[in-house]
A tleap script that builds the chain and sets N, CA, C and O, in Angstrom:
source leaprc.protein.ff14SB
mol = sequence {
  NMET SER ILE SER ALA HIE ASN LEU PHE GLU
  ASN GLN LYS ALA MET GLU ALA LEU ASN SER
  GLN ASN ILE TYR GLU LYS ILE LYS ALA PRO
  THR LEU MET ILE ALA ALA GLY LYS ASP ARG
  VAL VAL SER TYR PRO LYS ILE LEU GLU PHE
  PHE GLU ASN MET LYS THR ASP LYS GLN LEU
  LEU LYS TYR ASP GLU VAL ASP HIE ASN LEU
  PHE GLN ASP GLY GLU TYR LEU PRO LEU ILE
  VAL LYS ASP ILE VAL ASP TRP MET ASP CCYS
}
set mol.1.N position { 17.056 6.275 5.907 }
set mol.1.CA position { 15.940 7.161 5.603 }
set mol.1.C position { 15.143 7.378 6.894 }
set mol.1.O position { 14.762 6.420 7.567 }
set mol.2.N position { 14.905 8.614 7.220 }
set mol.2.CA position { 14.101 8.904 8.405 }
set mol.2.C position { 12.785 9.542 7.976 }
set mol.2.O position { 12.659 10.055 6.864 }
set mol.3.N position { 11.834 9.500 8.856 }
set mol.3.CA position { 10.521 10.079 8.567 }
set mol.3.C position { 10.357 11.355 9.382 }
set mol.3.O position { 10.671 11.398 10.572 }
set mol.4.N position { 9.866 12.375 8.726 }
set mol.4.CA position { 9.716 13.663 9.405 }
set mol.4.C position { 8.388 13.727 10.157 }
set mol.4.O position { 7.456 12.970 9.883 }
set mol.5.N position { 8.334 14.638 11.095 }
set mol.5.CA position { 7.078 14.855 11.831 }
set mol.5.C position { 5.980 15.279 10.864 }
set mol.5.O position { 4.819 14.907 11.033 }
set mol.6.N position { 6.344 16.053 9.860 }
set mol.6.CA position { 5.362 16.490 8.853 }
set mol.6.C position { 4.761 15.285 8.130 }
set mol.6.O position { 3.546 15.215 7.946 }
set mol.7.N position { 5.612 14.332 7.717 }
set mol.7.CA position { 5.105 13.145 7.031 }
set mol.7.C position { 4.201 12.314 7.941 }
set mol.7.O position { 3.171 11.804 7.501 }
set mol.8.N position { 4.583 12.182 9.187 }
set mol.8.CA position { 3.742 11.450 10.133 }
set mol.8.C position { 2.373 12.100 10.269 }
set mol.8.O position { 1.347 11.421 10.250 }
set mol.9.N position { 2.370 13.413 10.406 }
set mol.9.CA position { 1.118 14.156 10.546 }
set mol.9.C position { 0.257 14.013 9.293 }
set mol.9.O position { -0.945 13.768 9.395 }
set mol.10.N position { 0.860 14.164 8.115 }
set mol.10.CA position { 0.105 14.069 6.864 }
set mol.10.C position { -0.426 12.658 6.637 }
set mol.10.O position { -1.541 12.487 6.145 }
set mol.11.N position { 0.361 11.650 6.990 }
set mol.11.CA position { -0.085 10.266 6.863 }
set mol.11.C position { -1.297 10.011 7.758 }
set mol.11.O position { -2.284 9.414 7.328 }
set mol.12.N position { -1.212 10.463 8.983 }
set mol.12.CA position { -2.322 10.287 9.919 }
set mol.12.C position { -3.568 11.028 9.438 }
set mol.12.O position { -4.678 10.501 9.510 }
set mol.13.N position { -3.380 12.238 8.953 }
set mol.13.CA position { -4.500 13.041 8.456 }
set mol.13.C position { -5.158 12.359 7.248 }
set mol.13.O position { -6.384 12.343 7.138 }
set mol.14.N position { -4.357 11.806 6.356 }
set mol.14.CA position { -4.895 11.123 5.176 }
set mol.14.C position { -5.687 9.884 5.581 }
set mol.14.O position { -6.766 9.639 5.041 }
set mol.15.N position { -5.167 9.104 6.521 }
set mol.15.CA position { -5.881 7.906 6.959 }
set mol.15.C position { -7.190 8.260 7.660 }
set mol.15.O position { -8.189 7.562 7.492 }
set mol.16.N position { -7.192 9.328 8.436 }
set mol.16.CA position { -8.431 9.761 9.083 }
set mol.16.C position { -9.466 10.163 8.047 }
set mol.16.O position { -10.649 9.860 8.200 }
set mol.17.N position { -9.029 10.845 6.991 }
set mol.17.CA position { -9.953 11.242 5.926 }
set mol.17.C position { -10.512 10.017 5.212 }
set mol.17.O position { -11.711 9.951 4.939 }
set mol.18.N position { -9.652 9.046 4.908 }
set mol.18.CA position { -10.112 7.822 4.252 }
set mol.18.C position { -11.132 7.091 5.118 }
set mol.18.O position { -12.161 6.630 4.622 }
set mol.19.N position { -10.845 6.988 6.398 }
set mol.19.CA position { -11.762 6.285 7.303 }
set mol.19.C position { -13.067 7.048 7.492 }
set mol.19.O position { -14.139 6.441 7.489 }
set mol.20.N position { -12.999 8.347 7.654 }
set mol.20.CA position { -14.221 9.119 7.914 }
set mol.20.C position { -15.148 9.137 6.705 }
set mol.20.O position { -16.364 9.259 6.854 }
set mol.21.N position { -14.588 9.019 5.532 }
set mol.21.CA position { -15.399 9.029 4.316 }
set mol.21.C position { -15.759 7.612 3.853 }
set mol.21.O position { -16.424 7.436 2.832 }
set mol.22.N position { -15.315 6.609 4.611 }
set mol.22.CA position { -15.574 5.214 4.259 }
set mol.22.C position { -15.209 4.910 2.806 }
set mol.22.O position { -15.949 4.230 2.096 }
set mol.23.N position { -14.070 5.420 2.385 }
set mol.23.CA position { -13.611 5.232 1.010 }
set mol.23.C position { -13.561 3.749 0.657 }
set mol.23.O position { -13.934 3.366 -0.453 }
set mol.24.N position { -13.108 2.916 1.579 }
set mol.24.CA position { -12.970 1.488 1.290 }
set mol.24.C position { -14.294 0.848 0.903 }
set mol.24.O position { -14.297 -0.159 0.195 }
set mol.25.N position { -15.420 1.401 1.345 }
set mol.25.CA position { -16.732 0.856 0.979 }
set mol.25.C position { -17.129 1.242 -0.444 }
set mol.25.O position { -17.994 0.602 -1.043 }
set mol.26.N position { -16.505 2.275 -0.983 }
set mol.26.CA position { -16.851 2.763 -2.324 }
set mol.26.C position { -16.037 2.076 -3.417 }
set mol.26.O position { -16.343 2.229 -4.600 }
set mol.27.N position { -15.019 1.330 -3.043 }
set mol.27.CA position { -14.178 0.659 -4.029 }
set mol.27.C position { -14.888 -0.608 -4.485 }
set mol.27.O position { -15.173 -1.495 -3.680 }
set mol.28.N position { -15.170 -0.687 -5.784 }
set mol.28.CA position { -15.901 -1.828 -6.339 }
set mol.28.C position { -15.037 -2.652 -7.294 }
set mol.28.O position { -15.328 -3.826 -7.526 }
set mol.29.N position { -14.000 -2.068 -7.840 }
set mol.29.CA position { -13.146 -2.747 -8.814 }
set mol.29.C position { -12.160 -3.670 -8.098 }
set mol.29.O position { -11.783 -3.414 -6.955 }
set mol.30.N position { -11.744 -4.742 -8.772 }
set mol.30.CA position { -10.679 -5.570 -8.197 }
set mol.30.C position { -9.470 -4.676 -7.883 }
set mol.30.O position { -9.110 -3.797 -8.666 }
set mol.31.N position { -8.866 -4.918 -6.743 }
set mol.31.CA position { -7.833 -4.003 -6.256 }
set mol.31.C position { -6.577 -4.754 -5.835 }
set mol.31.O position { -6.640 -5.754 -5.120 }
set mol.32.N position { -5.436 -4.250 -6.294 }
set mol.32.CA position { -4.141 -4.751 -5.873 }
set mol.32.C position { -3.483 -3.672 -5.026 }
set mol.32.O position { -3.302 -2.540 -5.474 }
set mol.33.N position { -3.129 -4.031 -3.802 }
set mol.33.CA position { -2.401 -3.106 -2.934 }
set mol.33.C position { -0.998 -3.652 -2.751 }
set mol.33.O position { -0.797 -4.858 -2.602 }
set mol.34.N position { -0.031 -2.747 -2.765 }
set mol.34.CA position { 1.369 -3.126 -2.617 }
set mol.34.C position { 1.938 -2.409 -1.412 }
set mol.34.O position { 1.769 -1.200 -1.249 }
set mol.35.N position { 2.614 -3.173 -0.570 }
set mol.35.CA position { 3.212 -2.598 0.640 }
set mol.35.C position { 4.699 -2.931 0.677 }
set mol.35.O position { 5.121 -4.029 0.314 }
set mol.36.N position { 5.472 -1.958 1.123 }
set mol.36.CA position { 6.910 -2.147 1.279 }
set mol.36.C position { 7.219 -2.361 2.758 }
set mol.36.O position { 6.850 -1.542 3.600 }
set mol.37.N position { 7.882 -3.440 3.063 }
set mol.37.CA position { 8.154 -3.810 4.448 }
set mol.37.C position { 9.025 -2.826 5.203 }
set mol.37.O position { 8.914 -2.707 6.424 }
set mol.38.N position { 9.890 -2.120 4.489 }
set mol.38.CA position { 10.776 -1.148 5.140 }
set mol.38.C position { 10.305 0.292 4.925 }
set mol.38.O position { 11.074 1.238 5.093 }
set mol.39.N position { 9.039 0.443 4.555 }
set mol.39.CA position { 8.472 1.774 4.310 }
set mol.39.C position { 8.406 2.545 5.618 }
set mol.39.O position { 7.866 2.061 6.612 }
set mol.40.N position { 8.966 3.754 5.604 }
set mol.40.CA position { 8.922 4.596 6.792 }
set mol.40.C position { 8.042 5.824 6.542 }
set mol.40.O position { 8.035 6.770 7.329 }
set mol.41.N position { 7.307 5.788 5.439 }
set mol.41.CA position { 6.400 6.892 5.107 }
set mol.41.C position { 4.953 6.452 5.289 }
set mol.41.O position { 4.150 7.174 5.880 }
set mol.42.N position { 4.625 5.276 4.784 }
set mol.42.CA position { 3.266 4.748 4.858 }
set mol.42.C position { 3.235 3.627 5.889 }
set mol.42.O position { 4.065 2.719 5.851 }
set mol.43.N position { 2.300 3.690 6.787 }
set mol.43.CA position { 2.184 2.729 7.885 }
set mol.43.C position { 1.593 1.401 7.396 }
set mol.43.O position { 0.475 1.370 6.883 }
set mol.44.N position { 2.346 0.306 7.555 }
set mol.44.CA position { 1.827 -1.004 7.157 }
set mol.44.C position { 0.563 -1.380 7.938 }
set mol.44.O position { -0.383 -1.876 7.327 }
set mol.45.N position { 0.504 -1.169 9.250 }
set mol.45.CA position { -0.749 -1.483 9.954 }
set mol.45.C position { -1.951 -0.717 9.376 }
set mol.45.O position { -3.057 -1.256 9.323 }
set mol.46.N position { -1.741 0.527 8.947 }
set mol.46.CA position { -2.847 1.301 8.359 }
set mol.46.C position { -3.217 0.744 6.985 }
set mol.46.O position { -4.396 0.695 6.631 }
set mol.47.N position { -2.216 0.326 6.211 }
set mol.47.CA position { -2.500 -0.303 4.921 }
set mol.47.C position { -3.328 -1.564 5.146 }
set mol.47.O position { -4.328 -1.787 4.465 }
set mol.48.N position { -2.909 -2.377 6.094 }
set mol.48.CA position { -3.612 -3.617 6.397 }
set mol.48.C position { -5.038 -3.355 6.868 }
set mol.48.O position { -5.966 -4.056 6.466 }
set mol.49.N position { -5.208 -2.361 7.709 }
set mol.49.CA position { -6.548 -1.991 8.185 }
set mol.49.C position { -7.445 -1.581 7.018 }
set mol.49.O position { -8.592 -2.019 6.926 }
set mol.50.N position { -6.921 -0.745 6.134 }
set mol.50.CA position { -7.686 -0.306 4.969 }
set mol.50.C position { -8.017 -1.507 4.084 }
set mol.50.O position { -9.156 -1.665 3.644 }
set mol.51.N position { -7.019 -2.350 3.825 }
set mol.51.CA position { -7.202 -3.534 2.983 }
set mol.51.C position { -8.286 -4.444 3.541 }
set mol.51.O position { -9.158 -4.902 2.803 }
set mol.52.N position { -8.233 -4.704 4.823 }
set mol.52.CA position { -9.211 -5.606 5.441 }
set mol.52.C position { -10.626 -5.054 5.385 }
set mol.52.O position { -11.589 -5.821 5.361 }
set mol.53.N position { -10.764 -3.736 5.364 }
set mol.53.CA position { -12.089 -3.127 5.319 }
set mol.53.C position { -12.693 -3.086 3.919 }
set mol.53.O position { -13.901 -2.893 3.781 }
set mol.54.N position { -11.887 -3.261 2.888 }
set mol.54.CA position { -12.422 -3.241 1.526 }
set mol.54.C position { -13.288 -4.470 1.293 }
set mol.54.O position { -12.961 -5.566 1.747 }
set mol.55.N position { -14.392 -4.281 0.584 }
set mol.55.CA position { -15.354 -5.356 0.338 }
set mol.55.C position { -15.348 -5.755 -1.137 }
set mol.55.O position { -16.406 -5.977 -1.725 }
set mol.56.N position { -14.186 -5.845 -1.722 }
set mol.56.CA position { -14.080 -6.170 -3.137 }
set mol.56.C position { -13.080 -7.296 -3.320 }
set mol.56.O position { -12.425 -7.710 -2.363 }
set mol.57.N position { -12.956 -7.794 -4.541 }
set mol.57.CA position { -11.915 -8.761 -4.863 }
set mol.57.C position { -10.593 -8.023 -4.705 }
set mol.57.O position { -10.374 -7.000 -5.354 }
set mol.58.N position { -9.716 -8.529 -3.855 }
set mol.58.CA position { -8.512 -7.778 -3.511 }
set mol.58.C position { -7.349 -8.711 -3.254 }
set mol.58.O position { -7.521 -9.882 -2.916 }
set mol.59.N position { -6.163 -8.160 -3.423 }
set mol.59.CA position { -4.942 -8.886 -3.094 }
set mol.59.C position { -3.935 -7.890 -2.549 }
set mol.59.O position { -3.842 -6.760 -3.028 }
set mol.60.N position { -3.188 -8.313 -1.554 }
set mol.60.CA position { -2.142 -7.488 -0.956 }
set mol.60.C position { -0.803 -8.174 -1.169 }
set mol.60.O position { -0.619 -9.334 -0.801 }
set mol.61.N position { 0.135 -7.439 -1.770 }
set mol.61.CA position { 1.499 -7.927 -1.929 }
set mol.61.C position { 2.395 -7.122 -1.004 }
set mol.61.O position { 2.332 -5.892 -0.984 }
set mol.62.N position { 3.233 -7.818 -0.235 }
set mol.62.CA position { 4.157 -7.126 0.653 }
set mol.62.C position { 5.569 -7.582 0.333 }
set mol.62.O position { 5.849 -8.777 0.240 }
set mol.63.N position { 6.439 -6.620 0.169 }
set mol.63.CA position { 7.845 -6.887 -0.106 }
set mol.63.C position { 8.637 -6.428 1.106 }
set mol.63.O position { 8.890 -5.236 1.280 }
set mol.64.N position { 9.026 -7.381 1.940 }
set mol.64.CA position { 9.636 -7.089 3.230 }
set mol.64.C position { 10.943 -6.309 3.152 }
set mol.64.O position { 11.239 -5.519 4.048 }
set mol.65.N position { 11.714 -6.510 2.120 }
set mol.65.CA position { 13.045 -5.903 2.041 }
set mol.65.C position { 13.086 -4.599 1.243 }
set mol.65.O position { 14.168 -4.095 0.940 }
set mol.66.N position { 11.935 -4.059 0.905 }
set mol.66.CA position { 11.883 -2.870 0.051 }
set mol.66.C position { 11.384 -1.681 0.857 }
set mol.66.O position { 10.560 -1.831 1.759 }
set mol.67.N position { 11.897 -0.481 0.519 }
set mol.67.CA position { 11.434 0.719 1.206 }
set mol.67.C position { 10.349 1.418 0.382 }
set mol.67.O position { 9.848 0.854 -0.591 }
set mol.68.N position { 9.996 2.613 0.760 }
set mol.68.CA position { 8.895 3.360 0.140 }
set mol.68.C position { 9.058 3.511 -1.378 }
set mol.68.O position { 8.065 3.534 -2.104 }
set mol.69.N position { 10.265 3.611 -1.848 }
set mol.69.CA position { 10.534 3.800 -3.281 }
set mol.69.C position { 10.667 2.460 -3.998 }
set mol.69.O position { 11.663 2.213 -4.678 }
set mol.70.N position { 9.671 1.601 -3.847 }
set mol.70.CA position { 9.785 0.242 -4.334 }
set mol.70.C position { 9.984 0.133 -5.833 }
set mol.70.O position { 10.563 -0.850 -6.295 }
set mol.71.N position { 9.530 1.098 -6.607 }
set mol.71.CA position { 9.723 1.023 -8.055 }
set mol.71.C position { 11.095 1.531 -8.479 }
set mol.71.O position { 11.416 1.525 -9.668 }
set mol.72.N position { 11.891 1.962 -7.538 }
set mol.72.CA position { 13.248 2.415 -7.836 }
set mol.72.C position { 14.288 1.430 -7.327 }
set mol.72.O position { 15.488 1.679 -7.442 }
set mol.73.N position { 13.845 0.327 -6.773 }
set mol.73.CA position { 14.753 -0.681 -6.239 }
set mol.73.C position { 15.084 -1.672 -7.353 }
set mol.73.O position { 14.290 -2.561 -7.662 }
set mol.74.N position { 16.254 -1.511 -7.944 }
set mol.74.CA position { 16.645 -2.338 -9.081 }
set mol.74.C position { 16.637 -3.821 -8.795 }
set mol.74.O position { 16.322 -4.621 -9.677 }
set mol.75.N position { 16.979 -4.203 -7.577 }
set mol.75.CA position { 17.048 -5.620 -7.226 }
set mol.75.C position { 15.664 -6.272 -7.224 }
set mol.75.O position { 15.518 -7.412 -7.665 }
set mol.76.N position { 14.658 -5.565 -6.738 }
set mol.76.CA position { 13.323 -6.147 -6.585 }
set mol.76.C position { 12.355 -5.748 -7.701 }
set mol.76.O position { 11.270 -6.321 -7.811 }
set mol.77.N position { 12.734 -4.778 -8.524 }
set mol.77.CA position { 11.819 -4.273 -9.553 }
set mol.77.C position { 11.311 -5.375 -10.493 }
set mol.77.O position { 10.109 -5.419 -10.755 }
set mol.78.N position { 12.165 -6.265 -11.010 }
set mol.78.CA position { 11.632 -7.324 -11.894 }
set mol.78.C position { 10.573 -8.186 -11.205 }
set mol.78.O position { 9.568 -8.538 -11.823 }
set mol.79.N position { 10.786 -8.527 -9.946 }
set mol.79.CA position { 9.811 -9.334 -9.206 }
set mol.79.C position { 8.507 -8.568 -9.019 }
set mol.79.O position { 7.428 -9.127 -9.216 }
set mol.80.N position { 8.594 -7.305 -8.643 }
set mol.80.CA position { 7.398 -6.491 -8.415 }
set mol.80.C position { 6.596 -6.356 -9.700 }
set mol.80.O position { 5.376 -6.520 -9.698 }
set mol.81.N position { 7.283 -6.056 -10.798 }
set mol.81.CA position { 6.598 -5.918 -12.095 }
set mol.81.C position { 5.961 -7.245 -12.496 }
set mol.81.O position { 4.825 -7.262 -12.969 }
set mol.82.N position { 6.678 -8.362 -12.315 }
set mol.82.CA position { 6.121 -9.683 -12.638 }
set mol.82.C position { 4.859 -9.949 -11.820 }
set mol.82.O position { 3.858 -10.430 -12.352 }
set mol.83.N position { 4.909 -9.636 -10.526 }
set mol.83.CA position { 3.747 -9.868 -9.669 }
set mol.83.C position { 2.546 -9.026 -10.098 }
set mol.83.O position { 1.410 -9.496 -10.052 }
set mol.84.N position { 2.792 -7.801 -10.507 }
set mol.84.CA position { 1.699 -6.933 -10.971 }
set mol.84.C position { 1.109 -7.484 -12.262 }
set mol.84.O position { -0.112 -7.552 -12.407 }
set mol.85.N position { 1.966 -7.877 -13.200 }
set mol.85.CA position { 1.490 -8.434 -14.474 }
set mol.85.C position { 0.723 -9.731 -14.220 }
set mol.85.O position { -0.330 -9.955 -14.817 }
set mol.86.N position { 1.242 -10.584 -13.341 }
set mol.86.CA position { 0.523 -11.823 -13.008 }
set mol.86.C position { -0.858 -11.538 -12.448 }
set mol.86.O position { -1.824 -12.216 -12.800 }
set mol.87.N position { -0.962 -10.527 -11.569 }
set mol.87.CA position { -2.255 -10.175 -10.991 }
set mol.87.C position { -3.209 -9.674 -12.081 }
set mol.87.O position { -4.399 -9.990 -12.069 }
set mol.88.N position { -2.674 -8.894 -13.016 }
set mol.88.CA position { -3.526 -8.363 -14.093 }
set mol.88.C position { -3.984 -9.459 -15.044 }
set mol.88.O position { -5.048 -9.346 -15.651 }
set mol.89.N position { -3.193 -10.517 -15.179 }
set mol.89.CA position { -3.544 -11.615 -16.073 }
set mol.89.C position { -4.599 -12.555 -15.496 }
set mol.89.O position { -5.156 -13.377 -16.224 }
set mol.90.N position { -4.878 -12.446 -14.206 }
set mol.90.CA position { -5.856 -13.357 -13.576 }
set mol.90.C position { -7.252 -13.149 -14.081 }
set mol.90.O position { -8.175 -13.837 -13.646 }
savepdb mol mol.pdb
quit
């Protein structure tokens, strides 16, 4: 899977909008963020930056062997769903 210049541009533009509007400061609800280690669409460093700036109860799950379509990965889907349900049960 390769990433297009268009996707890179749109990703950068979206992150700039999130940062300029300080969206992370407006999030008050407990938040679960999920990152795919092999994601070539969404930048993990940008996810981490956004996550670290949030001032709420938060958790970050990273699946190193999964790509952007993490809910379509049959091998990891049971684990991902279990982790989400576990987080919701807390």
